[in-house]
N, C-alpha and C positions, 0 to 999 in steps of 0.2 A: 818590378814586373807586375803587370796587372793580373786580376783574377782570371782564372781559366773559365771558359763558358761551361756551364753545367748541362751539357748536351747528353742525351741518352747514350750515345756511343762512348763518351768519356766516362759516364757513370758505370757503364758495363765493364769498361776496361779496368777501372779502379775497384769497384765494389764486388763484382762477381767473383774474381779470383780470391779476394780477401775473405768473402763469405764462405766460399767452398773450403778454403784452407782452415778457417776457424771451426767449421762444422766437422771437417775431417779429423782435426785434432780432438774435438769432443768425442767423436766416435771411437778413435783410438784410445782415448782415456777411459771411456766406458768399457771397452774390451779389456784393457789392462786391469781395471778394477774387478771385472768378472773373473779374469784369469787368477788374480790374487785370491779372490774369495774361494774359487774352486780348489786352490792349493792350500787352503786353510790359513791364509794370511789376512790381515785387515784389508778391506777393499781400498782404503786410501793409499796403501803402499803401492798399488798398481797404477795409480793415476799418472804418475810421472814417468812410467815406463816408456811411453812413446818418445818423450824428449831424450831420455837416456839412450834409447835404441837409435834415434836419429843421429845423435852425436857419435855413437859407435860406428854406424855405417858410413858417415861422412869421413871418418878417419881410416876406414878400411880400404885396402887397395882393390881396384877393379880386377876381376878375373878375366884373363884372355885365354881363348881356346883355339887349338889348331883347327883350321878349316871353318871356323865360325864366320858367318856373314854379319859382321859387327853392325853394319848400317841397318839391316832389317831388324836385327836383335834389339837395337836401341830405339829405333822408330816404334817398334811394337810396345816397348815399355813406356816411353814418354808419351806415346799416342793415347794411352789410357787416361792420363790426366787431361789431355787436350779434348778428348771425346766427352769427358765428364763436364768440362767447362762449356762446351758447345751445347750439351743437353740443357744446361741450366739457363742459357741465354733466353729461352722462350718462356721461362717461368715468370709470371707477373708477381711482383713484390709490392703489395699495396697498389698505389696508383701508377707505379713505374713498371713498364715492361721493357726490358733491355733490348729485345729483338722481337717486335710485334709482327711476327710472320703470319700471314693469313692461314697458312697450313702448318702451324706450329706442331701439331700432333704428328704429321708426316715427318717433319724435321727431326723430332725426338726419335722416332722409329728408325730413320735413316742413320742417325748417330749410333743407334744400337746395332744395326747391321755392320757398321764400320768396325765394331768390336770383333766381329768374326775374323777379319783380316788381321787386326792388331794382336789378338791372343795367338793366332796361328803363326804370325811372324815371330812372336816371342818364343814359341816352341821350336820353330824351324831354324831360326837364325843362330841358335846356340851350337848347332851341329852336335847334339848330344842325344843319346837314345831316350833317356827318361824325359828330357825336355820335349822331344818330339811326341812321345806318348801323351804328355800333357796337352800339347796342341791338338792332337787328334781327339782327345777326350772332350776338349771344349767344342770342337766342331760337332761332335755327336750330341753334346748337351744343347748346343744352340739349335740344332735341327729339332730338338724336342720342345724347346720353350718358345721359339720365335713365332710360329703360327698361332698358338694360343695367345701370345702377347699382342699380336696384331689384332686379333678379334677382341681382346680385352680393351684395347685402346679405341676400337671402333664404337664400343658401347657409349661412352661419354659424348663422342662426336655425334651419334644419332640422337642422344637425349637432348643435346644443345642445338642440334641442327647446324653445326659449324665445326670446322677443323681448327679454328682460332682458339688458342688456350685461354685467352682473356674472356672470350664469349662463353666458353665452357664453364669457367668459374662463375661468371655472372648468371648463368642459367640455374645455379643452385641456391638462389636467394630464398626459396621456400623449403627445399629439401635437398640435403646433400646426396650426391649420387651413390655414395657408399651404402646408403640405406636401401635403395632399390636396385643396386647393381653389385651385390656382395660377391657373386662368383667372379665378375670382371675384376673387382678390386683384389681378391685373393690371388687370381692368376697373375695380375700385374705385380703384386708384391713378391710372389715367388720368382717371377722373371727378373726382378731387380736383384734379388739375392743370387740368381743364377748368372746374370751377366757380370756381376762383380766377383764371381768364383768364390763364393762365401758360404759358410755353414754347410747345410746338407748338399749343396751344389759345388763343393770345393774339390771334386774329383780331379780336375785338371792340375791341381796343386796338391794332390793327396799324398799322404805319407806312404801308402802302399807302392807309389811310383817314385819314392825318394823325393817328394815335393814337386814332381812333374815340371811344369814350366818355370818354377822358381829355383830348381836345383842348382843351376850353374850361375845364378845371379849373386853378386856380392857388391859391397860398397855402395856408392851412389846409385848404381843401376838397380840394385835390390830395393833401395829406399824409394826410388821413383815408382817402381811397380807396386810396392806395398801402399804407397800414398795413392796411387791410381785406384786401387781396390776400394779404399775408403772414400775417395772422391766419387766413384761410381755409385756407392751406397747413398752418398749425400744427394747426388743428382736424381737418383730414383725416388728418394724420399721427398725432395722438393717438388718434383713434377707431379707426384701423387696429390699434393695439396690442392692445386687448381682443378685437377681431373676428378677427384673423388671426395675431397674434404672441404669443399666450399670456398677455396681460396682464402682470402683474408677476412672472411666473415667471422664475427665473434663479438661478445660484449666487452665493454670497458677499454680494452687495448686497441691501439690503432691497427689498421689492416696489415701493415708490414710486420708488426710484432706478432700477429696471429700466424702469419705465414712461417715465421721463424720458429714459433712454439710448436706448431703442428709438424714442421719438418724435423725438429729435434726429437719429438716424441716418437714419430715413425722411424727415425734413424735408430733410436734406442731399441725398438722392436726388431729391426733388421740385424743389429749387432747381436742381440740376444738369441736370434734364431740359430746361431752357431752352436748353441748348447741345448736347444730345445728339441732338435730333430736329428736323427742319425743320417750319415752320409748315404747318398743314393747313387748307384751305379748308372752311368749314362745310358746303357742299354735298357735298364729297368725304367729309367725316367722316360725314355722315348715310348716305351710300351704304355705306361700310365698316361702320358700326355696325349697320344693319338687315340687310345681306346676309351679313356675316361674324360680327360680334361677338355679336349676339343668338342665332343658332343655337348658337354655341360655348358661351355661358353657359347656355343651356337644357340642352345635353348635360351640362355640369358639374353642374347642378341634379339631373338624373336620376341621375347617378353618386352624388351626395351622398345623395339620398333612398334609394337602394338600400342603400348602405353603412350609413346610419343605421338603416334598418329591420332589416337583418341584425344589426347590433350590439345592438339593443334586444330582439331576439327570443330 
């Protein structure tokens, strides 16, 4: 058999899922280490927890519920992983861009909007009261973060004068956008944690609602959803690299290596956010988002627009 052609499509099919899986395992290992540390055990004892939990869930029987819409329920769970992979396709890794879409920023945001339906189907499909509460909580949370996120993504697009993610990364050769777009970056980072239902934004899966959207999940179904949450954190961290952190820019290492290093560091920050901040109720989150965050990010956009206009004049 001859060698397969190294086309961008083939590379994306082989490399993107493998990279997301490896980084998701890294995130799960970091989370396990932090859990072990919090419980007073050596951090190293928690590193293997993801593998042990994966083996346990693969052996566990799937739960079936009377009246559940199994198709919607499982599409919602598996769709989280698919959405994460689709988000990562527009991230340039060194000189390779797996899907060089001219409007890559719009593509990423469209995949984020898809998560509204997926988390809702996960809550609705189980035909369970607590699961449905979790689905409603996500919708309330999404209403709070989505508009600020759209404005935050508009900032780098204005700064680079393009919706192409590769062009946005190239526009940061002199100064990374995180330096003069700190509000946009912080809003984006918070939104990543929110659409992964993680840390302070984990109310849809909160213990006060008996784990919400996760309560009825077991076996492989639960494993897929948990993997999807980590994959979404990976996708959010990877997309931040060309948007705010200069893409593959950096000394000594090749560009693709810098993309991975920056993604891993930011992923560690996202994982650690679970313990740094208290949980936020969706109604309180909406109040803060619309009264405080939206005006701040609009002011940030005004500053970006003025500086970009001056720089191009």
